[in-house]
C-alpha positions in Angstrom: 0.0 0.0 0.0 1.3 3.4 -0.9 0.1 5.7 1.9 1.6 8.8 0.2 -0.6 8.3 -2.8 -3.7 7.6 -0.8 -3.1 10.6 1.4 -2.7 12.8 -1.7 -6.0 11.5 -3.1 -7.9 11.9 0.2 -6.7 15.5 0.7 -6.9 16.7 -3.0 -8.7 20.0 -3.3 -9.4 22.4 -6.2 -7.8 25.8 -6.0 -9.8 28.8 -7.4 -8.2 29.9 -10.7 -7.4 33.4 -9.3 -5.5 31.8 -6.5 -3.1 30.1 -8.9 0.1 31.9 -9.7 3.3 31.3 -11.7 5.1 29.1 -12.1 3.1 26.5 -13.9 4.5 23.4 -15.6 6.2 24.0 -19.0 8.3 22.0 -21.4 9.1 18.4 -20.5 7.3 18.7 -17.1 4.0 19.7 -18.9 4.5 17.0 -21.5 4.9 14.4 -18.7 1.7 15.6 -17.0 -0.2 15.4 -20.3 1.2 11.9 -21.0 0.0 10.8 -17.6 -3.4 12.5 -18.3 -3.7 10.3 -21.4 -3.3 7.1 -19.4 -7.0 6.4 -18.9 -9.4 3.6 -19.8 -10.0 3.9 -23.6 -12.2 1.1 -25.0 -10.8 0.0 -28.4 -8.0 2.6 -28.2 -10.0 5.3 -29.9 -8.4 8.2 -28.0 -11.7 10.0 -27.7 -10.1 13.2 -26.3 -7.4 15.7 -27.0 -5.8 18.6 -25.3 -5.5 22.3 -26.2 -2.8 24.2 -24.2 -3.2 27.9 -23.4 0.0 29.4 -22.0 1.7 32.8 -22.3 0.1 35.3 -24.7 -2.3 32.6 -26.0 -4.3 33.1 -22.8 -5.0 36.7 -23.7 -5.7 35.9 -27.3 -8.3 33.3 -26.1 -9.8 36.1 -23.9 -10.4 38.2 -27.1 -12.4 35.3 -28.5 -14.4 35.0 -25.3 -15.2 38.7 -25.4 -16.2 38.5 -29.1 -18.4 35.5 -28.3 -20.0 37.4 -25.5 -20.8 40.3 -27.8 -22.1 38.0 -30.5 -24.2 35.7 -28.4 -25.6 37.8 -25.5 -29.2 39.0 -26.0 -28.4 42.4 -24.5 -25.1 44.2 -25.3 -22.6 43.3 -22.6 -21.1 46.0 -20.4 -17.4 47.0 -20.6 -16.9 45.3 -17.2 -18.3 42.0 -18.5 -16.1 42.2 -21.6 -13.1 42.9 -19.5 -14.0 39.9 -17.4 -14.2 37.7 -20.5 -10.8 39.0 -21.8 -9.2 38.1 -18.4 -10.9 34.7 -18.0 -7.7 32.7 -18.9 -5.4 35.2 -17.3 -6.5 34.1 -13.8 -4.0 31.1 -13.9 -0.7 30.9 -15.7 -1.7 27.8 -17.6 -5.1 26.4 -18.9 -5.5 23.1 -20.7 -8.8 22.4 -22.5 -9.7 18.7 -22.5 -11.7 18.1 -25.7 -14.1 15.1 -25.8 -14.5 13.7 -29.2 -17.0 11.0 -30.2 -15.7 8.4 -32.7 -18.4 6.3 -34.4 -17.3 2.7 -33.8 -19.6 -0.2 -33.3 -19.3 -1.6 -29.8 -17.9 1.6 -28.3 -20.8 3.6 -26.8 -20.6 7.3 -26.8 -21.1 7.3 -23.0 -17.8 5.3 -22.6 -16.0 7.8 -24.7 -17.3 10.8 -22.8 -16.3 9.1 -19.5 -12.8 8.5 -20.9 -12.5 12.2 -21.6 -13.6 12.9 -18.0 -11.0 10.5 -16.7 -8.3 12.3 -18.8 -9.4 15.6 -17.3 -9.1 14.2 -13.8 -5.9 12.5 -14.5 -4.6 15.8 -15.7 -5.6 17.4 -12.3 -4.0 14.5 -10.4 -0.7 14.5 -12.4 -0.4 18.3 -11.9 -1.2 18.0 -8.2 1.4 15.2 -7.8 3.9 17.6 -9.5 3.2 20.2 -6.8 0.7 22.4 -8.7 -2.8 23.4 -7.9 -5.7 22.8 -10.3 -9.2 23.8 -11.0 -11.5 21.9 -13.5 -14.2 24.2 -14.7 -16.1 24.7 -17.9 -18.1 27.9 -17.7 -20.3 29.2 -20.5 -17.4 29.4 -22.9 -17.4 25.6 -23.2 -20.9 25.7 -24.7 -20.5 28.7 -27.0 -20.8 27.9 -30.7 -18.6 30.9 -31.5 -15.8 29.7 -29.1 -16.1 26.1 -30.4 -15.6 27.3 -33.9 -12.7 29.6 -33.1 -10.9 26.8 -31.1 -11.3 24.5 -34.1 -13.6 22.0 -32.6 -15.1 19.5 -34.9 -18.8 18.5 -35.1 -18.0 15.5 -33.0 -16.1 17.4 -30.3 -17.0 19.4 -27.2 -15.1 20.9 -24.3 -15.1 18.5 -21.3 -13.0 20.7 -19.1 -10.8 23.8 -18.8 -8.2 22.8 -16.3 -6.5 25.8 -14.8 -3.0 25.0 -13.4 -0.5 27.0 -11.3 1.2 27.3 -8.0 -1.4 27.8 -5.2 -1.1 31.1 -3.3 -2.4 29.3 -0.2 -3.6 26.0 0.9 -7.3 25.7 0.0 -9.7 25.1 2.9 -11.3 21.7 3.2 -15.0 21.4 2.3 -17.7 19.1 3.5 -17.8 15.8 1.8 -20.8 13.4 1.6 -20.9 10.6 4.2 -20.5 7.1 2.8 -23.9 6.2 4.3 -25.5 8.7 2.0 -23.8 7.5 -1.2 -23.1 3.8 -0.8 -25.4 0.9 -1.0 -24.5 -2.7 -1.0 -26.5 -4.8 -3.3 -27.7 -8.2 -2.2 -30.0 -10.6 -4.1 
């Protein structure tokens, strides 16, 4: 039994994106984290996910897409404050990785399994970054569902955003939150 691994899993916490600072993983360290993220169940080896990395100036460029999407898709014209918020959305953390779920039509490989595999890749990404000493936050927000953003990020018809994982060095240790008791979430089946 590896108590260190179990302790890391039982104490894992998300860190708010604006509480993540530089440094974030880069180069070989980031490649290792992404390779670990890709080690998930993948029925028939379809690789039903991919990653888009936003680092450096690419984060601000993405923010311009988000502001343009907001202007194009909102019913009422957005305020300058709202547009500035959208422009800064990926500037809250030094690194953001989009996990893109993609459905591949293959007999015997249900769509649901492929979506779960993408979710597992997103969580493995969080765990690998956490094990490397970084904080993470898996969120989607409205931008994951925006047709404008999907087009500008080059998503295909069979693709959608499963997660935006914000990664950086935590400014402080996040507080623990209440967790469900096992009695509320576990049943033991018996015939």
